[in-house]
N, C-alpha and C positions, 0 to 999 in steps of 0.2 A: 754592573760593570760599565765602564765608559768605553765607547767604541773608538778605536784609533785606526784610521785608514780603512774603515769598513770591517775590521775584525774585532771581536769582543776581547779587549785586553784590560785587566784591572788597573786603574790608576790609583796606586797606593797612597800617594800624597793627597789626592782629592778625597779618598775614603777616610783618611785620618782627619782631614779638615772638617768633613761632614760630621764625623763622630764628635769632635771637639765642639763644633757649633751646636750640636744636639745637647751635649752636656751643659753648655752655657744656657741654652733655652730652658732646660729643665730647672736649673738652678735659679734663673731669673724669675721663673713662674712661682717659685716658693719664697721669694724675698718679700718681706713686709714693707720695707722702705721703697721709695720711688725708684732708686737706682742701686745697683750693686757697687760696692766699694772695689777699688783696684785690688786690695788685698784678697777680697772674696773671689774675684775673677781669677787671680793668680792661683788661689787654692783649688778652684774648680778645674783649671787647666793644668794643674800640677807643675807650676812654674816656681822656681826658687830664685831669689835675687841675692847674689853675694855682695852684701853691702860693705864688706871689709876691704874690697879692692879699690873702689872709687865710687863717688856719687853718680857717675855716668855709666857704671857697668850695666851691661845688658842682662836680661833674665836668662837663666840657664834651665833648660828642661831636664827633668829626671831621666 
């Protein structure tokens, strides 16, 4: 838990970010290539890109 003003309060956003970072680290450690492709990173982070809207559309999380 992350302390907030001296009391232990869970920071849900930070915990999710830590979890996603951990998943990326695990995936990166198993990649044979020097770098992970953007598509592989999106797959690990469960990100979908709606390419039908526009070329500049932002990724959408599931």
